C-alpha positions in Angstrom: 45.9 2.7 -38.9 49.1 0.4 -39.0 49.7 -2.0 -42.1 52.1 -4.8 -43.3 54.6 -4.2 -45.9 53.5 -7.2 -48.4 54.8 -7.7 -51.6 52.3 -5.4 -53.4 53.1 -2.7 -51.3 54.2 1.0 -53.1 55.1 3.6 -50.7 55.1 7.4 -51.8 57.8 8.8 -53.7 57.8 10.6 -57.1 57.9 8.6 -59.9 58.9 9.0 -63.8 59.6 7.3 -67.1 62.5 8.4 -68.1 64.6 7.8 -71.6 68.5 7.1 -71.9 70.2 7.9 -75.5 73.1 5.4 -76.1 76.1 6.5 -77.9 75.1 4.2 -80.8 71.1 5.4 -81.1 69.4 3.5 -79.0 66.2 4.8 -77.0 66.4 2.8 -73.5 63.3 2.9 -71.0 62.6 3.4 -67.6 62.0 4.2 -64.3 63.4 6.9 -61.5 62.2 7.0 -58.4 62.8 9.7 -56.1 61.8 10.2 -52.3 59.6 13.2 -51.7 62.1 14.5 -48.8 64.8 14.9 -50.1 67.5 12.4 -52.3 70.4 11.1 -50.0 72.0 8.9 -52.4 71.0 7.6 -55.4 71.7 3.6 -57.0 71.5 3.0 -60.6 70.0 -0.8 -61.1 71.4 -3.4 -63.4 69.5 -6.0 -63.7 69.5 -9.8 -64.7 69.5 -11.3 -67.6 67.2 -10.5 -70.2 67.5 -14.7 -71.8 65.7 -15.8 -68.5 63.2 -13.3 -67.8 65.0 -10.3 -66.5 64.1 -6.6 -66.2 64.0 -3.3 -64.6 60.9 -4.9 -62.8 62.7 -8.2 -61.7 61.3 -8.0 -58.5 63.9 -6.8 -55.9 64.3 -3.8 -57.9 61.0 -3.3 -57.9 60.2 -3.4 -54.6 63.3 -1.2 -54.1 61.5 1.3 -56.6 58.4 1.4 -54.4 59.6 1.3 -50.8 63.8 2.6 -50.8 62.7 6.1 -51.3 60.0 6.4 -48.6 61.6 4.2 -46.1 65.3 5.5 -46.8 65.5 8.5 -48.8 67.4 6.7 -51.1 66.4 7.5 -55.0 65.5 4.1 -57.1 66.9 4.2 -61.0 65.9 0.9 -63.1 66.5 0.7 -66.9 65.3 -1.9 -68.9 68.8 -2.6 -71.8 68.7 -3.4 -74.9 66.2 -5.6 -76.1 65.2 -5.9 -73.3 60.9 -5.2 -72.2 59.3 -4.8 -68.5 55.4 -3.8 -68.3 56.8 -0.3 -69.3 57.8 -0.9 -72.4 60.8 -2.1 -74.6 64.0 -0.9 -75.1 65.8 -0.4 -78.9 68.0 -3.2 -79.8 68.8 -6.2 -79.6 70.4 -8.1 -76.4 74.2 -8.7 -77.4 75.1 -11.2 -74.1 76.9 -8.1 -72.0 79.5 -6.3 -75.0 77.4 -3.2 -76.3 75.4 -3.4 -73.2 78.5 -1.6 -72.2 77.3 1.5 -74.4 74.0 1.2 -72.3 75.9 0.8 -68.5 77.4 3.8 -70.0 74.7 6.0 -70.9 72.5 5.5 -68.1 75.4 6.7 -65.5 75.7 9.5 -68.0 72.2 9.9 -67.6 71.8 10.4 -63.6 74.9 13.0 -63.7 73.9 15.1 -66.6 69.8 15.0 -66.3 69.0 13.9 -63.1 71.5 15.7 -61.2 72.7 12.8 -58.4 75.3 14.2 -56.2 76.2 10.2 -55.3 75.6 7.5 -56.9 76.3 3.6 -56.6 75.4 1.0 -58.6 73.9 -2.3 -57.8 73.9 -5.4 -60.2 71.8 -8.1 -60.1 72.7 -11.5 -61.5 73.8 -10.9 -65.5 73.7 -7.1 -64.2 76.8 -7.8 -61.2 78.7 -9.1 -64.3 77.6 -5.5 -66.0 78.8 -3.8 -62.9 82.1 -5.4 -62.4 83.3 -4.8 -66.2 81.6 -1.3 -66.9 80.5 0.5 -63.7 84.5 1.8 -63.6 83.7 5.5 -64.1 85.4 7.7 -61.5 82.3 9.7 -60.4 80.7 5.9 -59.0 80.8 6.0 -55.4 80.3 1.8 -54.7 79.4 -1.2 -56.5 77.2 -4.0 -54.6 76.9 -7.0 -56.3 73.5 -9.8 -56.1 74.1 -13.6 -56.9 77.5 -13.4 -58.9 77.4 -15.7 -61.4 80.7 -14.3 -62.7 79.9 -15.6 -65.8 81.3 -12.8 -68.2 83.5 -11.0 -65.4 87.1 -11.4 -66.0 89.8 -11.6 -63.9 91.5 -8.2 -65.4 87.9 -7.0 -63.5 88.9 -7.7 -60.4 92.3 -6.9 -60.3 90.6 -3.5 -61.2 88.5 -3.6 -58.7 91.3 -4.6 -56.4 93.3 -1.8 -57.3 90.2 0.6 -57.0 89.4 1.7 -53.0 85.4 2.2 -53.6 84.0 -0.7 -52.0 82.3 -3.3 -53.7 80.2 -5.9 -52.0 78.9 -8.9 -52.9 76.0 -10.6 -51.7 76.0 -15.4 -52.5 73.0 -17.3 -51.0 74.0 -20.6 -49.3 72.1 -22.1 -52.1 72.9 -20.4 -55.6 73.3 -22.8 -58.1 75.4 -20.5 -60.4 77.9 -19.5 -57.3 77.6 -20.7 -54.1 79.3 -18.9 -51.1 82.5 -21.5 -50.6 83.0 -20.9 -55.0 82.9 -17.5 -54.7 85.9 -17.4 -52.0 88.0 -19.4 -54.9 86.6 -17.6 -57.4 87.5 -14.0 -55.2 90.5 -14.8 -54.2 92.4 -12.3 -56.3 90.1 -9.6 -54.6 90.5 -9.7 -50.7 89.5 -6.9 -51.1 85.6 -6.9 -51.7 82.7 -8.0 -48.6 81.7 -10.8 -49.2 78.2 -11.9 -47.5 76.9 -15.4 -47.4 72.8 -15.2 -46.7 72.2 -18.7 -45.3 68.9 -20.4 -46.8 69.0 -18.1 -49.9 69.0 -18.7 -53.6 69.7 -17.1 -56.6 66.6 -14.7 -57.6 65.8 -13.8 -53.2 62.1 -15.2 -53.4 60.1 -14.7 -50.0 59.6 -11.7 -48.1 62.1 -12.4 -45.6 65.1 -11.7 -48.0 63.4 -8.8 -49.7 63.7 -7.6 -46.6 67.1 -8.5 -46.2 68.6 -7.1 -49.5 66.7 -3.9 -49.3 68.2 -3.2 -45.5 71.5 -4.2 -47.0 71.8 -1.9 -49.9 70.6 0.7 -47.2 73.1 -0.3 -45.2 75.4 0.4 -47.1 74.3 4.3 -48.8 72.1 5.1 -45.8 72.8 3.0 -43.0 71.6 6.2 -40.4 67.7 5.1 -41.8 67.7 1.4 -40.2 66.0 -0.5 -39.3 63.7 -0.6 -42.3 60.2 -1.0 -40.9 57.6 -4.2 -41.5 54.9 -1.8 -40.6 53.3 1.4 -42.4 
């Protein structure tokens, strides 16, 4: 008997806690959710601003970890940046408004390759996490970036220039009703980054509240990483 995929649905995966050590000796807590039948590609999640409640368990990322390993063969790697707390615990250190967090991003990327032995790694940033991705996920081993609700509050023009000259895919999903950067504003903000794939999302808000938007975003993640696994099921 099948059941609808609901907000609380947790599909089978190998889930285990991870601990990431930064170059300034802070321990960051996280979790990796690995497909049981083999990983096709891995996705490192950079969460929204912890000053506003963002963390590794922010709902899009939690649901990605709960569903995408089984649905799409995507390994989901989540962690709390310095000074951030979730149900799994707290990462050491103090929130630094996106500055010292560069050490967190690099440590997480290194952990993915050195400890998890990932083969293909994408990075997804959401809100504050998009600034971290654009600024600090320039490591040549990264396959591409996905940006959810980019506020563009910390990213510099020099960062956009870097990605414009780079050949790797960068895709931004911008909600119609985003109070930080709506699609019209995004066109202007990214005018010097024409290589960016900008995707306006009708009706959506910054936090992607509502199961239809969760399904849409998880589907778009899959479209970029493992398109042959679409469409994602709505029942299990």
